[in-house]
N, C-alpha and C positions, 0 to 999 in steps of 0.2 A: 463171789463178785456180784451175782444177781441179787443177793440179799442186800448188799450195800447199796446198789442202785435203787432197789425197791424202797429201802429206808429213806434214801435221799429224796425220792419222788414223793413219798408220803409226807415228809417234812415240808417239801415245796408246796404240795397241794393244801396241806393244813394251814400253812402260813398265808397263802394267797386267799383261801376261803375266809379265814378269820379277818384279814385286813379289809376284804370287800364287804363282809357282813357288818363290820364296825362302821365303815364309812356310809354304807346304805342306811344303817340305823340313825346316824347323825343327820342324813338328808331327810329321812322320814320325820325325825323330831323337828327339824327346821320348818318343814312344810306344815306340820301340825301346830306351829306357833300362830298360824292364821286363825281367823274366826271360823266357826262351823258353818257349813252350807250344805243343804240337802240337794244332791244331784244324782238321785238314783231312780227317778221316774222313767217311764217309757223305755224299759230295757231293750225292747226290739230295735228301736231307733239307735240306741247307744251301741249295741253290737254291730249294727250296720255301719255306724261311723267308724268303729274300730276296724272293721274289715276293709272298708273303702279308703279311709284316710290314712290309717297307720300301716296296715298290711298292704293294701292295694295302691297307696300313694297317689290317690286320685288327683289331688290338686297339682302334683308335680307334672302331670301330663298336659298342662297348659303349654308347656314347652316340651314337645315329644322327644327331641333328641337328647336334651339334658335328662329328661325323665328316664329314658332307657338306660343311659349311662349310670345314673344313680341307682336304678333297679339292679343293674349288674353287680355293683358293689354291695348293695343291700342283700340280694339273694346269695351272693358269694359269701358274705359274712355269716348269714344264717345257716346255709346248707353246708358249706365247707366245715363249719364248726361242729357239724354232726360227726365229722371225722375225729374231732377232739375226744368224743366219747370213747372211741376205740383206743386212742393214745392214752387216755387216763386209765382205762382198764388194763391196757398192756403194762403201764407203769406200776399199777398196784399189784398185778398178778405175776409180773416178770415174764409175760408172754410177748410174742411178736405177731402182729396182724391177727388178732384174736378172732375177728369176724370172718376171716377167709374160709375156714371149714364150714361155718354156719351158713354163709351166703352162696358158696360155690361160684359158678360163672357170673352170678349177679355182682359179686364183689369187684370183678374187673370192670364191669360197666359202671359201677358206682364210683370207683376211684378215677376212671377216665372222665366221668362227668365232673368230678371235683377239679380235675386238672384243667378242663376247658373253662370252668368258672374261675380258677386261679389265674389263668392267662388273661381272661376278661377283666378281672379285678386289677391286675398289674397295668393293663393297657389304659383302663379308665382312670386309675389313680395318676398315671403320668399325664393324661389329658387335663385332669383337674389341677395338677400342679402347674402346668403351663398356663391354664386360665387364670390362676391366682397370681403367679409370680412373673410371667413373661407378657401375656396379653394384658393382664391386670384389669379385669373387668371392674367397672366403677364401684359396684357394691362390695367388692373385696379389698379395695384400697381406701375405704372410708376411714376417717380418724377414729370411728367407733372401735376399730379392730387394732389400733396401735398397741404394740407391746405383745403381751402374752397371747391374746386371742388370735392374732395373725399367725404366730408361731405354732399355736395349738393345732390349727387346721393342717399345717404342713407336717407336723410330727405324726399325726394320724395317718395321712396319706403315705408318708415314707414308711411308717411301721407296717402298713398293709402290704406294700411292695416287698419289704423284707420278709414278712411272714409267708407270703405266697411263694417267694423265691426259695426259701428254705424248704417248703413243702415239695416243690418240684425237684430240688437237688436231692432231697432225702429219697424220693421215689426213683430218681435216675441212678443213684449209687446202689439202691436196693435191687434194681433191675440187673445191673452188672453182677452183683453178688449172687443173684438167683442163677444167672447164666453160668457162673463159675461153680455152682453146686455147693456154695458155702453153707455151713451148718446154721440152722434156725431161719434161713432166708427161703421161704417156701415159694413155689411157683404160683404166680398170680396171673400169668398172661401178660402181654405187652401193654404198656400205657403210652398213649400217643405223644404227648409233649415231653414227658421224662424220657421216652424212648429216643426223641430227637437229641436230648442232652447226653444220654448215656455213653455215646462214643467218646466223649471228652474224658471219661473215667476208665475206659477199657484197658489201658496199659498200666494201670496202677496196681500196686501190690494189694493183696486181700486185706492185710492189716490196715493199710492206709484207707482203703474203701470203707471198712467197718468203722474206722475212726471218723471219717467224714459223715457217714450215714448216721452214726450215733450222735455226733456233734449237732447235726442238723435237727435230729429228733429232739434233743434236749433244748436247743435254742428255740425251736418252733413252739414247744409246749410252754417253756419258760416265758417266751415272748407273749403268748396268749394270756398267761396268768398276769403278766405285767400290764398288758393291754386292758384286761378286766379291771385291774385296780387303778388304772389311769382314767378309765371312763368317768367315775364320779367327780373327777376334778376337771373334766373336759366338757366342751359343748356337745361332744358325742354321747353324753348321757341320754340324749334324745333317742338313741337306739333302743333303750329300755323304757323310757318314760313316755314315748309317743303313744304307746298303747293305752295306758290308763288315762292319759290326757285326752285322747280322742274319745274314749268311752265316757268320760265325765264332762265333755263339752256341753255348754249351755245350749238348749234346744229352742229357745225363743228366737223370733226373727232378729237378724243382726242389728237392725236399726232401733230395736226396742231398748230404751234405757231403764235401768232398775230404779224405781222410785224408792224414797226413804220413808217408811211409815212413820218414823219418829218426827220427821219434818212435817208430814201431812197432818199428824195429830196436833202438833204445836200450833199450826195455822188454824186448824179447826177449833182448838180450845180458845185461841185468841178471838176468833169471830163469834164463837158460841160458848162462853165460859161455863154455861150450865151443863155442857156435855163432858166437862173435864172431871175425871174421877178424883175423889178427895185425896187419895194416896198416890196420885200419879207423880212419878219421879221424873225429873228432866233428863233428856238423853245424855249419856256419858260423853259422847262426842259425835260430831258430824263428819262423814267421810273418813279418810285415813291419813294420818301423818307419818306413820311408821308401819312396818310389816305386820305388827300385832293387830292392827285394825283392818288389814286386808283379809280376804277369805283364804282358806287353804287352797282353793282352786287357783287363785291368783298366784300363789307361791309355787304351786305345781307347774303353772304356766312358765314361770321364770326358770325353773330347773329344766324344763322341757325344750327351751329355746335352742334352735339349731344354729343361731347366729348367721343364717343364710343371707339376711338382708333384703329379702323380697318385700317385707313390710315397709322398710325405709325407702326402697326404690319406688314403691307405689304411693308413698305419702306426699300429698300435694304441698304440705307445709315444707317438707324437706326439699322437694324439687324446686321450690321457689327461693331456697337459700336460708330458710329459717333454721333455728337451732334444733328443733325437734327431730329425733330419730327414734321411732318405735322400737327398733332393735336395741338401742342404748337404754331405753326404759326398762326392758326385760333384763339386760345385763346388769344394770345398776341395782335392780331389785334382788337379783341373785347375789350380787356382791354384798349387799346389806345383810341378807340371810346368812351368808358365810361368816361375816364379821360378828353377827349376833351369836351364831353357833360357837365361834371361838371364845366369845365372852362367857357363854354358859359353861363351856368345857373348863375354862380357867377358874370360874368362881362357883361352879355347881348350880348356879342360877343366874338369870340375867341381872347385871348390875348396870344402872344407867351410865351411859358413856357420853352423854351430852351430844348425841348425834341422832338424826332421824332420816328416814328415807327422803322425805320432803326437805328440800334445802341442801342437805349435806351430800346427797347422792343424785337427786334430780332437781333441777333448778326451776324457778318460777317461769322463766322465759320459755323453757321447753313446754311446760304445761299450757301456757296461754296460746302457744302456736297451734295447738290441735284444733281441727275443725270438726271433730267427731264424725267424719265421713265414713268410717268403717273400712277404708281401703286396706289398712294393715290387717284387719281381722279376715277379710276376704282372701288376702294373698297367703296367709300363713298355711303351710302344708300340714301342720300338726295341731290345728285348732287352738292356737294361742290368741288371747285377746289383750294386747297392750292397752286398748282403749278403756277396759274396765279399771285398770290401775290408774290411768290418767284421770278418769272421771272421779275416782275416789280421792285422789290427792288434790284435785282441783276443788272438790267440795270442801275439804278441810281448809284449804287455802282461803276460800271465800267465806265460808260459814263460821269457821273457828277464828281465823285471823283477820277477817274483813279486809283481805288483801286482794283488791281488784282494781283494774284501770278505772279512771274517772268516767270513761264512756260507759263502762259496764254498771258503775254505781248509779248513773242516771237512769239506766234501763231498769235496774232493780227497784229504785225508788218509785218509778212510774208504775211498775207492776204491783208494788205494795200499796200504793195510794189510789191508782186508777184501774187496777186489774187488767192492765194491758201495757205493752212496752212504750206506748206513745203518751205524750204529755197532754192528754185530753181527759176530762172527767167523763165518767160513764154516761152522764146525762147529755153531754154534748156530742157523743160519738157518732150519732146518726144524722147530725145536722147537714153533712155533706150531701145527703140525698135530698133534703128539703131545698137547700140553696141551689142545687143543680136542676 
């Protein structure tokens, strides 16, 4: 019987691992569809960002109460899943509580700590469900989240509650089986929360108890494998990608815009033709119209988005009722990547689908509403920059399509002809001082 269970577990583990690796490979491929960008300078600062922003969740603590609740879920997810290592080894080796003889009394303290975290996770998940579905905080009822994204958040919270409940029930029945002296159920000492639950199972037959304990064990580990393979399709992929995204964050001041050398050179060559090299090729494009012209960091940003809506809640354009939502910019970019990825999977290479990120996924109205104030960048807890994508798309819109409001065209014309936004020639610009 043990060999059958081990074989079933090996099959489950192999299937889950293969499916996760396959999807992870697809996501990596999609991110690398973007242009190359070197972001490996100043490693000390980058490690600091990783530790403070991804691991320490520094920006979350602008709202301490929510930050502490989020930290409970985060720490619970990371630490309790250390217990998964024992479950996996037990499944492979056909053992039960493999680490007990190795850790001795420390094992009891460890599992008790896991149980406190499990109860904390259940409590916080319930609070977050209430915030989303009963209190309905504004950033959680936005039309950005209509459909799948809103359900996705609820599925994850409910899954966490179920996984932690299975963990506690497994321990509670295990405690009763230990007290009954059942074979294979070694004495671990009492666990606090499962000890509170164990009286519910004391009058059950040993066979029933073993069935409940084993069912909870299998459902718990199967649920974790399902959760692992659900992550790449969910906004909760940020659990994994927040770390590289924080490490590769741009280190320049937030208000500094990235100039385009190609544009600068074109202007220089126009003003001083003698400086133009004889073999200079014109730029292939200005800005970005599709994901292929964005950088891999922009695409990593899109996959790392938590859909928390803090960026949109801080956006002055959105607050005043305009169409722009930085969260929707990131979600649309991710949707485009996924569609391109499916196209590549189907045809073995990308085949033009007559769609682009600009226009088909993100509208002109959204882009024009942006004031480039950097509020979205400042608010993001995992160092995402919707503004980078907005600027690149807007550059393409204006420089490739000459698509700008009339008011902007007047300003552009003045800059081109008078070297300033105002309709005064350079020779007349200082006359105000003479006249006054």
